[in-house]
Backbone as numpy.savetxt, mean C-alpha at the origin, in Angstrom:
# Nx Ny Nz CAx CAy CAz Cx Cy Cz
13.80 -15.43 5.64 13.39 -14.15 5.11 13.77 -13.07 6.13
14.37 -11.98 5.68 14.78 -10.90 6.58 13.57 -10.18 7.21
13.82 -9.62 8.38 12.74 -8.93 9.11 12.25 -7.70 8.36
13.14 -7.00 7.70 12.73 -5.80 6.98 11.74 -6.16 5.87
11.99 -7.27 5.22 11.09 -7.72 4.15 9.75 -8.17 4.72
9.77 -8.77 5.89 8.51 -9.15 6.54 7.69 -7.91 6.90
8.36 -6.87 7.38 7.65 -5.62 7.68 7.10 -4.99 6.39
7.82 -5.12 5.29 7.35 -4.60 4.01 6.09 -5.33 3.57
6.06 -6.64 3.75 4.87 -7.41 3.39 3.72 -7.05 4.33
4.02 -6.82 5.60 3.00 -6.37 6.55 2.43 -5.01 6.16
3.27 -4.12 5.69 2.80 -2.82 5.21 1.95 -2.97 3.97
2.27 -3.96 3.15 1.45 -4.23 1.97 0.06 -4.70 2.40
-0.02 -5.43 3.51 -1.32 -5.84 4.03 -2.11 -4.65 4.56
-1.43 -3.63 5.07 -2.11 -2.39 5.46 -2.76 -1.76 4.24
-2.09 -1.82 3.10 -2.69 -1.34 1.86 -3.97 -2.10 1.53
-3.94 -3.41 1.70 -5.13 -4.22 1.41 -6.29 -3.81 2.32
-6.01 -3.55 3.59 -7.05 -3.10 4.51 -7.60 -1.75 4.08
-6.71 -0.84 3.66 -7.16 0.46 3.16 -8.01 0.33 1.91
-7.66 -0.61 1.04 -8.44 -0.83 -0.17 -9.83 -1.36 0.16
-9.91 -2.23 1.16 -11.22 -2.73 1.59 -12.05 -1.59 2.15
-11.43 -0.67 2.88 -12.15 0.48 3.41 -12.66 1.37 2.28
-11.86 1.56 1.24 -12.29 2.36 0.09 -13.45 1.68 -0.62
-13.36 0.36 -0.80 -14.45 -0.37 -1.45 -15.72 -0.29 -0.62
-15.59 -0.37 0.70 -16.75 -0.26 1.58 -17.36 1.13 1.47
-16.53 2.15 1.35 -17.04 3.51 1.20 -17.74 3.70 -0.13
-17.28 3.01 -1.17 -17.90 3.18 -2.49 -19.29 2.55 -2.56
-19.56 1.55 -1.73 -20.88 0.92 -1.78 -21.80 1.44 -0.69
-21.29 2.30 0.19 -22.10 2.86 1.27 -22.73 4.18 0.85
-23.64 4.66 1.68 -24.26 5.96 1.45 -24.20 6.75 2.75
-24.34 8.05 2.64 -24.36 8.91 3.82 -23.04 9.61 4.05
-23.01 10.39 5.13 -21.83 11.17 5.45 -20.67 10.32 5.93
-20.95 9.14 6.45 -19.87 8.25 6.90 -18.99 7.79 5.75
-19.54 7.86 4.55 -18.79 7.44 3.36 -17.52 8.26 3.18
-17.62 9.56 3.42 -16.45 10.43 3.26 -15.35 10.05 4.24
-15.73 9.76 5.46 -14.74 9.37 6.47 -14.08 8.05 6.10
-14.87 7.08 5.68 -14.30 5.78 5.29 -13.40 5.91 4.08
-13.81 6.72 3.11 -12.99 6.92 1.92 -11.67 7.60 2.28
-11.74 8.63 3.14 -10.52 9.35 3.53 -9.58 8.43 4.31
-10.10 7.70 5.28 -9.24 6.80 6.06 -8.70 5.68 5.19
-9.49 5.21 4.25 -9.00 4.18 3.33 -7.87 4.68 2.46
-8.00 5.91 1.95 -6.92 6.49 1.13 -5.65 6.71 1.95
-5.82 7.21 3.17 -4.65 7.46 4.02 -3.95 6.16 4.38
-4.71 5.16 4.81 -4.07 3.90 5.21 -3.49 3.15 4.01
-4.17 3.18 2.88 -3.64 2.51 1.69 -2.37 3.21 1.20
-2.39 4.53 1.17 -1.19 5.27 0.75 -0.03 5.07 1.69
-0.29 5.12 2.99 0.79 4.92 3.97 1.34 3.51 3.88
0.47 2.53 3.68 0.94 1.15 3.55 1.82 0.95 2.34
1.43 1.57 1.22 2.23 1.41 0.00 3.56 2.14 0.07
3.55 3.35 0.61 4.81 4.10 0.72 5.77 3.39 1.68
5.26 2.93 2.81 6.11 2.21 3.77 6.62 0.91 3.16
5.76 0.21 2.45 6.18 -1.03 1.81 7.27 -0.79 0.78
7.13 0.27 -0.01 8.14 0.57 -1.03 9.48 0.95 -0.37
9.44 1.75 0.68 10.68 2.15 1.34 11.38 0.96 2.01
10.61 0.12 2.69 11.22 -1.05 3.33 11.73 -2.05 2.31
11.03 -2.22 1.20 11.51 -3.12 0.15 12.80 -2.58 -0.48
12.88 -1.26 -0.65 14.10 -0.67 -1.19 15.26 -0.86 -0.22
15.00 -0.67 1.06 16.04 -0.87 2.07 16.47 -2.33 2.11
15.53 -3.24 1.99 15.87 -4.66 1.96 16.67 -5.03 0.73
16.37 -4.41 -0.40 17.12 -4.70 -1.63 18.57 -4.25 -1.51
18.79 -3.17 -0.77 20.16 -2.67 -0.60 20.93 -3.53 0.39
20.28 -3.93 1.47 20.97 -4.65 2.54 21.11 -6.14 2.25
20.01 -6.78 1.84 19.99 -8.23 1.64 20.17 -8.55 0.16
21.33 -9.02 -0.21 21.62 -9.30 -1.61 20.83 -10.49 -2.15
20.59 -11.50 -1.30 19.91 -12.70 -1.78 18.44 -12.45 -2.09
17.83 -11.49 -1.43 16.40 -11.21 -1.59 16.16 -10.00 -2.49
17.15 -9.62 -3.27 17.06 -8.41 -4.07 15.93 -8.46 -5.10
15.80 -9.56 -5.83 14.76 -9.64 -6.87 13.36 -9.57 -6.27
13.13 -10.28 -5.18 11.82 -10.25 -4.53 11.54 -8.85 -3.98
12.54 -8.22 -3.39 12.38 -6.88 -2.84 12.06 -5.87 -3.94
12.76 -5.98 -5.05 12.50 -5.05 -6.16 11.13 -5.30 -6.78
10.70 -6.55 -6.85 9.36 -6.85 -7.38 8.29 -6.27 -6.44
8.50 -6.40 -5.13 7.56 -5.83 -4.17 7.54 -4.32 -4.26
8.71 -3.71 -4.44 8.78 -2.26 -4.56 8.09 -1.77 -5.84
8.30 -2.46 -6.95 7.66 -2.07 -8.21 6.14 -2.21 -8.10
5.67 -3.30 -7.48 4.23 -3.48 -7.29 3.66 -2.38 -6.41
4.39 -2.00 -5.37 3.91 -0.95 -4.47 3.82 0.39 -5.19
4.82 0.71 -5.98 4.82 1.99 -6.69 3.69 2.03 -7.72
3.51 0.94 -8.47 2.44 0.91 -9.48 1.06 0.98 -8.84
0.87 0.28 -7.73 -0.41 0.35 -7.03 -0.65 1.72 -6.43
0.41 2.38 -5.97 0.27 3.73 -5.44 -0.14 4.71 -6.55
0.45 4.56 -7.72 0.03 5.41 -8.85 -1.42 5.14 -9.23
-1.82 3.87 -9.19 -3.22 3.55 -9.45 -4.15 4.14 -8.40
-3.71 4.14 -7.13 -4.51 4.74 -6.07 -4.63 6.24 -6.27
-3.57 6.89 -6.70 -3.64 8.33 -6.97 -4.59 8.63 -8.12
-4.55 7.81 -9.16 -5.47 8.01 -10.29 -6.92 7.80 -9.85
-7.15 6.78 -9.03 -8.50 6.51 -8.54 -8.99 7.66 -7.67
-8.14 8.17 -6.79 -8.54 9.27 -5.90 -8.80 10.54 -6.69
-8.07 10.73 -7.78 -8.27 11.92 -8.59 -9.62 11.89 -9.30
-10.02 10.73 -9.79 -11.25 10.63 -10.56 -12.46 10.24 -9.72
-12.27 9.89 -8.45 -13.41 9.46 -7.62 -14.19 10.64 -7.09
């Protein structure tokens, strides 16, 4: 597996950490909730954008891993749109 694709999967894990922070903020109370929600949104968004960019770069460079890279990029973009919808209505 190419290194760029490994970094893309690592960035996807940053999204998972951000999602856990958002979930923790949703069940918490107090002023700390806003900080956790904001940091969760920032880290989840940054993880998804980085994952999509690295997956796109991997799809261009590595021909054998193109389908997996495109699937990872599509998942990242759809999850990012879902995160934007959640942030808008939260």
